[in-house]
Kinemage of the C-alpha trace (Angstrom):
@kinemage 1
@onewidth
@group {chain A} dominant
@subgroup {mainchain}
@vectorlist {calphas} color= white
{ca unk a 1} P -39.007 166.048 -39.191
{ca unk a 2} L -38.427 169.653 -38.264
{ca unk a 3} L -41.107 172.205 -38.932
{ca unk a 4} L -39.730 175.593 -39.836
{ca unk a 5} L -41.973 178.458 -38.761
{ca unk a 6} L -42.620 181.230 -41.217
{ca unk a 7} L -42.218 184.817 -40.105
{ca unk a 8} L -45.608 186.547 -40.281
{ca unk a 9} L -45.542 189.736 -42.296
{ca unk a 10} L -47.458 191.634 -39.593
{ca unk a 11} L -44.870 192.401 -36.860
{ca unk a 12} L -45.937 191.542 -33.731
{ca unk a 13} P -48.709 188.023 -26.686
{ca unk a 14} P -49.679 181.940 -18.724
{ca unk a 15} L -53.750 182.329 -19.105
{ca unk a 16} L -53.971 182.112 -15.295
{ca unk a 17} L -55.385 178.626 -15.336
{ca unk a 18} L -56.949 178.835 -11.922
{ca unk a 19} L -57.964 182.482 -12.229
{ca unk a 20} L -58.608 183.682 -15.778
{ca unk a 21} L -59.951 180.335 -16.910
{ca unk a 22} L -62.513 180.356 -14.131
{ca unk a 23} L -63.492 183.982 -14.556
{ca unk a 24} L -63.493 184.184 -18.341
{ca unk a 25} L -65.195 180.889 -19.003
{ca unk a 26} L -68.121 182.501 -17.248
{ca unk a 27} L -68.099 184.995 -20.108
{ca unk a 28} L -68.201 182.207 -22.661
{ca unk a 29} L -71.478 180.642 -23.610
{ca unk a 30} L -70.508 177.217 -22.333
{ca unk a 31} L -67.419 175.245 -21.352
{ca unk a 32} L -67.951 172.321 -23.704
{ca unk a 33} L -65.690 170.496 -26.165
{ca unk a 34} L -65.267 172.435 -29.391
{ca unk a 35} L -66.410 170.712 -32.589
{ca unk a 36} L -64.013 170.457 -35.482
{ca unk a 37} L -65.012 173.805 -36.963
{ca unk a 38} L -67.865 175.624 -35.234
{ca unk a 39} L -68.927 179.021 -36.428
{ca unk a 40} L -67.452 182.213 -34.988
{ca unk a 41} L -67.710 182.321 -31.209
{ca unk a 42} L -67.946 186.002 -30.243
{ca unk a 43} L -68.604 185.076 -26.614
{ca unk a 44} L -65.252 183.278 -26.278
{ca unk a 45} L -62.827 185.579 -24.441
{ca unk a 46} L -59.882 185.172 -26.811
{ca unk a 47} L -59.124 188.425 -28.627
{ca unk a 48} L -59.822 188.812 -32.316
{ca unk a 49} L -57.054 190.960 -33.711
{ca unk a 50} L -58.590 193.358 -36.260
{ca unk a 51} L -55.187 194.149 -37.759
{ca unk a 52} L -54.357 190.992 -39.711
{ca unk a 53} L -53.483 190.484 -43.347
{ca unk a 54} L -56.645 188.489 -43.963
{ca unk a 55} L -58.794 191.235 -42.399
{ca unk a 56} L -57.066 193.835 -44.572
{ca unk a 57} L -57.613 191.709 -47.672
{ca unk a 58} L -61.302 191.177 -46.882
{ca unk a 59} L -61.830 194.891 -46.338
{ca unk a 60} L -60.175 195.785 -49.637
{ca unk a 61} L -61.935 193.088 -51.719
{ca unk a 62} L -65.655 193.408 -50.862
{ca unk a 63} L -66.783 192.082 -54.238
{ca unk a 64} L -64.446 189.091 -54.493
{ca unk a 65} L -66.271 185.740 -54.517
{ca unk a 66} L -63.850 184.433 -51.864
{ca unk a 67} L -64.481 187.275 -49.430
{ca unk a 68} L -67.492 185.880 -47.488
{ca unk a 69} L -65.648 182.628 -46.795
{ca unk a 70} L -62.420 184.319 -45.727
{ca unk a 71} L -64.320 186.847 -43.628
{ca unk a 72} L -66.488 184.321 -41.774
{ca unk a 73} L -64.138 181.355 -41.458
{ca unk a 74} L -60.756 183.038 -40.911
{ca unk a 75} L -60.876 186.791 -40.319
{ca unk a 76} L -63.651 186.432 -37.726
{ca unk a 77} L -61.531 184.118 -35.566
{ca unk a 78} L -59.166 185.146 -32.748
{ca unk a 79} L -55.584 184.862 -33.994
{ca unk a 80} L -52.157 185.514 -32.498
{ca unk a 81} L -49.937 188.459 -33.217
{ca unk a 82} L -46.255 187.750 -33.823
{ca unk a 83} L -43.521 190.119 -32.653
{ca unk a 84} L -40.447 189.525 -34.810
{ca unk a 85} L -38.226 192.605 -34.472
{ca unk a 86} L -36.122 192.648 -31.286
{ca unk a 87} L -36.048 196.393 -30.680
{ca unk a 88} L -36.092 197.024 -26.914
{ca unk a 89} L -36.875 200.720 -27.401
{ca unk a 90} L -40.121 200.201 -29.342
{ca unk a 91} L -41.580 196.940 -28.076
{ca unk a 92} L -43.449 198.463 -25.102
{ca unk a 93} L -45.444 200.754 -27.392
{ca unk a 94} L -46.079 197.904 -29.842
{ca unk a 95} L -47.385 195.652 -27.071
{ca unk a 96} L -49.580 198.325 -25.489
{ca unk a 97} L -51.169 199.218 -28.796
{ca unk a 98} L -52.188 195.577 -29.213
{ca unk a 99} L -53.190 194.550 -25.689
{ca unk a 100} L -54.890 197.830 -24.788
{ca unk a 101} L -57.914 197.312 -27.048
{ca unk a 102} L -58.047 193.650 -26.006
{ca unk a 103} L -58.171 194.580 -22.316
{ca unk a 104} L -60.794 197.229 -23.011
{ca unk a 105} L -62.995 194.608 -24.646
{ca unk a 106} L -62.443 192.079 -21.840
{ca unk a 107} L -60.636 189.660 -24.167
{ca unk a 108} L -57.356 187.773 -23.873
{ca unk a 109} L -54.729 188.534 -26.552
{ca unk a 110} L -52.164 186.007 -27.764
{ca unk a 111} L -48.600 187.236 -28.367
{ca unk a 112} L -45.756 185.329 -30.022
{ca unk a 113} L -42.230 186.636 -29.363
{ca unk a 114} L -40.136 185.318 -32.266
{ca unk a 115} L -36.763 187.035 -32.404
{ca unk a 116} L -34.248 184.900 -30.558
{ca unk a 117} L -30.725 184.984 -32.077
{ca unk a 118} L -30.156 182.457 -34.878
{ca unk a 119} L -33.885 182.043 -35.280
{ca unk a 120} L -34.834 179.173 -37.599
{ca unk a 121} L -31.189 178.055 -37.840
{ca unk a 122} L -30.619 179.439 -41.323
{ca unk a 123} L -34.063 178.584 -42.701
{ca unk a 124} L -36.479 180.872 -44.499
{ca unk a 125} L -37.279 182.665 -41.247
{ca unk a 126} L -33.641 183.145 -40.278
{ca unk a 127} L -32.894 186.276 -38.286
{ca unk a 128} L -33.623 187.483 -34.800
{ca unk a 129} L -31.707 189.637 -32.365
{ca unk a 130} L -27.997 190.129 -32.817
{ca unk a 131} L -27.263 188.955 -29.263
{ca unk a 132} L -29.031 187.213 -26.407
{ca unk a 133} L -28.507 190.323 -24.267
{ca unk a 134} L -30.557 192.354 -26.756
{ca unk a 135} L -33.224 189.674 -26.868
{ca unk a 136} L -33.380 189.598 -23.048
{ca unk a 137} L -33.825 193.367 -22.871
{ca unk a 138} L -36.550 193.125 -25.531
{ca unk a 139} L -38.432 190.399 -23.678
{ca unk a 140} L -38.088 192.233 -20.358
{ca unk a 141} L -39.597 195.351 -21.949
{ca unk a 142} L -42.429 193.250 -23.388
{ca unk a 143} L -43.175 191.778 -19.954
{ca unk a 144} L -43.145 195.222 -18.385
{ca unk a 145} L -45.589 196.535 -20.977
{ca unk a 146} L -47.989 193.664 -20.316
{ca unk a 147} L -48.062 194.222 -16.560
{ca unk a 148} L -51.305 192.944 -15.045
{ca unk a 149} L -53.061 192.609 -18.408
{ca unk a 150} L -54.475 189.092 -18.953
{ca unk a 151} L -52.602 187.603 -21.904
{ca unk a 152} L -51.135 184.437 -23.381
{ca unk a 153} L -47.545 184.295 -24.610
{ca unk a 154} L -46.290 181.510 -26.878
{ca unk a 155} L -42.553 181.902 -26.370
{ca unk a 156} L -40.196 181.512 -29.324
{ca unk a 157} L -41.488 178.841 -31.714
{ca unk a 158} L -38.813 176.261 -32.555
{ca unk a 159} L -36.223 177.728 -30.171
{ca unk a 160} L -35.915 174.417 -28.344
{ca unk a 161} L -37.051 171.849 -30.905
{ca unk a 162} L -34.730 173.316 -33.558
{ca unk a 163} L -31.712 173.963 -31.335
{ca unk a 164} L -29.607 171.141 -32.791
{ca unk a 165} L -27.864 173.485 -35.226
{ca unk a 166} L -26.285 175.277 -32.239
{ca unk a 167} L -23.142 174.356 -30.365
{ca unk a 168} L -23.525 172.917 -26.857
{ca unk a 169} L -22.521 176.254 -25.364
{ca unk a 170} L -25.024 178.093 -27.557
{ca unk a 171} L -27.794 175.680 -26.593
{ca unk a 172} L -27.057 176.168 -22.903
{ca unk a 173} L -27.061 179.938 -23.337
{ca unk a 174} L -30.360 179.868 -25.249
{ca unk a 175} L -32.041 177.680 -22.630
{ca unk a 176} L -30.784 179.944 -19.832
{ca unk a 177} L -32.127 183.002 -21.682
{ca unk a 178} L -35.532 181.373 -22.160
{ca unk a 179} L -35.651 180.424 -18.460
{ca unk a 180} L -34.802 184.021 -17.536
{ca unk a 181} L -37.564 185.253 -19.852
{ca unk a 182} L -40.099 182.974 -18.158
{ca unk a 183} L -39.070 184.420 -14.785
{ca unk a 184} L -39.317 187.947 -16.169
{ca unk a 185} L -42.900 187.431 -17.305
{ca unk a 186} L -43.782 185.851 -13.953
{ca unk a 187} L -42.390 188.876 -12.115
{ca unk a 188} L -43.383 191.804 -14.340
{ca unk a 189} L -46.494 190.383 -16.027
{ca unk a 190} L -48.447 188.414 -13.425
{ca unk a 191} L -51.530 188.460 -15.650
{ca unk a 192} L -49.744 186.578 -18.426
{ca unk a 193} L -49.546 182.836 -18.955
{ca unk a 194} L -46.342 181.792 -20.749
{ca unk a 195} L -46.150 178.635 -22.838
{ca unk a 196} L -42.719 177.524 -24.066
{ca unk a 197} L -42.752 176.113 -27.564
{ca unk a 198} L -42.336 172.317 -27.590
{ca unk a 199} L -42.324 171.425 -31.285
{ca unk a 200} L -44.900 168.804 -32.194
{ca unk a 201} L -45.789 165.149 -31.724
{ca unk a 202} L -43.819 163.857 -34.730
{ca unk a 203} L -40.584 165.709 -33.987
{ca unk a 204} L -38.764 164.872 -30.725
{ca unk a 205} L -39.836 162.141 -28.345
{ca unk a 206} L -41.462 163.238 -25.113
{ca unk a 207} L -38.458 162.396 -22.927
{ca unk a 208} L -36.057 164.454 -25.039
{ca unk a 209} L -38.382 167.417 -25.504
{ca unk a 210} L -39.217 167.435 -21.785
{ca unk a 211} L -35.498 167.566 -21.001
{ca unk a 212} L -35.167 170.665 -23.167
{ca unk a 213} L -38.287 172.259 -21.709
{ca unk a 214} L -37.117 171.686 -18.142
{ca unk a 215} L -33.762 173.320 -18.861
{ca unk a 216} L -35.567 176.323 -20.361
{ca unk a 217} L -37.756 177.000 -17.322
{ca unk a 218} L -40.965 175.176 -18.215
{ca unk a 219} L -41.604 174.280 -14.582
{ca unk a 220} L -41.895 178.013 -13.867
{ca unk a 221} L -44.246 178.596 -16.822
{ca unk a 222} L -47.914 177.800 -17.336
{ca unk a 223} L -46.821 174.989 -19.643
{ca unk a 224} L -45.929 174.534 -23.293
{ca unk a 225} L -47.267 175.004 -26.805
{ca unk a 226} L -47.276 172.389 -29.553
{ca unk a 227} L -47.987 172.178 -33.273
{ca unk a 228} L -47.170 175.837 -33.951
{ca unk a 229} L -47.297 176.334 -37.735
{ca unk a 230} L -47.715 172.589 -38.267
{ca unk a 231} L -50.494 170.196 -39.240
{ca unk a 232} L -50.477 167.359 -36.684
{ca unk a 233} L -53.915 166.239 -35.548
{ca unk a 234} L -55.355 167.593 -32.331
{ca unk a 235} L -55.677 164.053 -30.938
{ca unk a 236} L -51.966 163.376 -31.545
{ca unk a 237} L -51.009 166.667 -29.913
{ca unk a 238} L -53.198 166.075 -26.853
{ca unk a 239} L -51.569 162.664 -26.367
{ca unk a 240} L -48.110 164.180 -26.845
{ca unk a 241} L -48.886 166.902 -24.327
{ca unk a 242} L -49.947 164.368 -21.736
{ca unk a 243} L -46.692 162.488 -22.278
{ca unk a 244} L -44.691 165.694 -21.863
{ca unk a 245} L -46.515 166.571 -18.641
{ca unk a 246} L -45.777 163.073 -17.301
{ca unk a 247} L -42.088 163.408 -18.229
{ca unk a 248} L -41.876 166.845 -16.619
{ca unk a 249} L -43.488 165.467 -13.468
{ca unk a 250} L -45.760 168.450 -12.796
{ca unk a 251} L -49.471 167.728 -13.294
{ca unk a 252} L -50.319 171.430 -12.926
{ca unk a 253} L -48.707 172.226 -16.301
{ca unk a 254} L -50.998 172.812 -19.252
{ca unk a 255} L -50.662 172.709 -23.020
{ca unk a 256} L -51.901 175.003 -25.758
{ca unk a 257} L -52.260 173.627 -29.288
{ca unk a 258} L -52.103 175.452 -32.603
{ca unk a 259} L -55.156 174.208 -34.515
{ca unk a 260} L -55.056 176.812 -37.265
{ca unk a 261} L -54.227 174.367 -40.072
{ca unk a 262} L -54.646 170.825 -38.716
{ca unk a 263} L -58.224 170.113 -39.781
{ca unk a 264} L -57.122 167.440 -42.261
{ca unk a 265} L -53.998 166.418 -40.384
{ca unk a 266} L -50.523 166.377 -41.974
{ca unk a 267} L -49.507 165.527 -45.506
{ca unk a 268} L -46.895 162.953 -44.613
{ca unk a 269} L -43.717 164.749 -43.609
{ca unk a 270} L -44.319 167.854 -45.724
{ca unk a 271} L -44.322 171.050 -43.665
{ca unk a 272} L -44.073 173.769 -46.313
{ca unk a 273} L -47.509 174.778 -47.638
{ca unk a 274} L -48.716 171.235 -48.388
{ca unk a 275} L -51.845 170.961 -50.481
{ca unk a 276} L -55.140 169.669 -49.134
{ca unk a 277} L -54.794 171.026 -45.591
{ca unk a 278} L -57.658 172.686 -43.717
{ca unk a 279} L -58.328 174.973 -40.796
{ca unk a 280} L -58.933 173.090 -37.560
{ca unk a 281} L -60.835 173.658 -34.354
{ca unk a 282} L -61.826 177.222 -33.651
{ca unk a 283} L -59.669 179.078 -31.111
{ca unk a 284} L -61.098 178.732 -27.621
{ca unk a 285} L -60.273 178.419 -23.931
{ca unk a 286} L -63.128 175.906 -23.578
{ca unk a 287} L -61.313 172.835 -24.870
{ca unk a 288} L -63.038 170.082 -22.907
{ca unk a 289} L -59.575 168.564 -22.328
{ca unk a 290} L -58.295 168.832 -18.720
{ca unk a 291} L -54.651 169.110 -19.796
{ca unk a 292} L -55.265 171.621 -22.612
{ca unk a 293} L -55.674 175.265 -21.650
{ca unk a 294} L -56.528 176.484 -25.139
{ca unk a 295} L -56.790 175.753 -28.804
{ca unk a 296} L -55.176 178.720 -30.537
{ca unk a 297} L -54.613 179.924 -34.051
{ca unk a 298} L -50.952 180.787 -33.667
{ca unk a 299} L -49.980 180.528 -37.317
{ca unk a 300} L -52.301 182.792 -39.285
{ca unk a 301} L -54.157 180.778 -41.961
{ca unk a 302} L -53.378 181.976 -45.444
{ca unk a 303} L -49.884 183.226 -44.637
{ca unk a 304} L -47.392 181.138 -46.580
{ca unk a 305} L -44.675 178.931 -45.132
{ca unk a 306} L -42.278 179.968 -47.880
{ca unk a 307} L -43.178 177.603 -50.717
{ca unk a 308} L -46.541 178.799 -52.033
{ca unk a 309} L -45.273 182.326 -51.540
{ca unk a 310} L -42.731 184.286 -49.571
{ca unk a 311} L -42.616 183.438 -45.882
{ca unk a 312} L -45.445 185.288 -44.181
{ca unk a 313} L -47.056 186.493 -47.406
{ca unk a 314} L -50.856 186.349 -47.349
{ca unk a 315} L -52.277 184.416 -50.280
{ca unk a 316} L -56.074 184.511 -50.668
{ca unk a 317} L -56.134 181.279 -52.668
{ca unk a 318} L -54.170 179.488 -49.933
{ca unk a 319} L -56.514 180.871 -47.263
{ca unk a 320} L -59.582 179.938 -49.314
{ca unk a 321} L -58.317 176.370 -49.752
{ca unk a 322} L -57.712 176.030 -46.003
{ca unk a 323} L -61.192 177.373 -45.285
{ca unk a 324} L -63.006 175.125 -47.753
{ca unk a 325} L -61.078 171.819 -47.811
């Protein structure tokens, strides 16, 4: 049951498992399992992006009854920034303006490149670069701008799990481009941990998804990301990640999980703004799971999938429901 990611309206970053995790966990209060929804954790080294739609809404609605909840339960959390416009000439400045303040504060930003050609295979988030050559130049410029800055990159949600709409030749070309991107980050951005998107636990079986990941360079990456913009439970995703690592045959690989909206698990097979969902575990590098490098909020809570509102549109009622369910 494919999950179609929604393009965030805010255009929009491998944590070095043996290095950053050891150093930065020392900054955190404790390296203990995260409860389902602890309060804000300012000591956790993940970066809280101040330039999000929910933060803008909170700032402009100080008297709204929903504001304290949205401020404390969503806006105060570290969240990813998505980069959706494949312009090689501007991406370096865009990346530096985001990761610079994060580095200055000693925090780790999360970036999501989401502009591969034929993105979303004709779905609501259709688009992306006109050609893989443009996308490659864009990613190379992004990697160069990151340099030694500690960062996490979740690379191209759905690019592998949703590749079935492509011809065999197009799939091969996409996988080769993703593998080249992984190598580019490893060379030009040694401070960055790259996680290839791997769909989620109810989509492709572990053997099939591992085959796709391997072809796209996962063995040269920090690992893979699951549950991006979806609602599968953390327990299901951890089990799926372990199965993927076993299939890939490299126990050093790690998983990151999007927990932004999985607090109540899925609503059957519905992926587009289902009712009754809730925010999940707070973003953290201190997961308490040896195979999981981080719980992240990749999809920004309150930004629609395309059913409750336009794809990427921030809806305060949707955010409030996620924060209070």
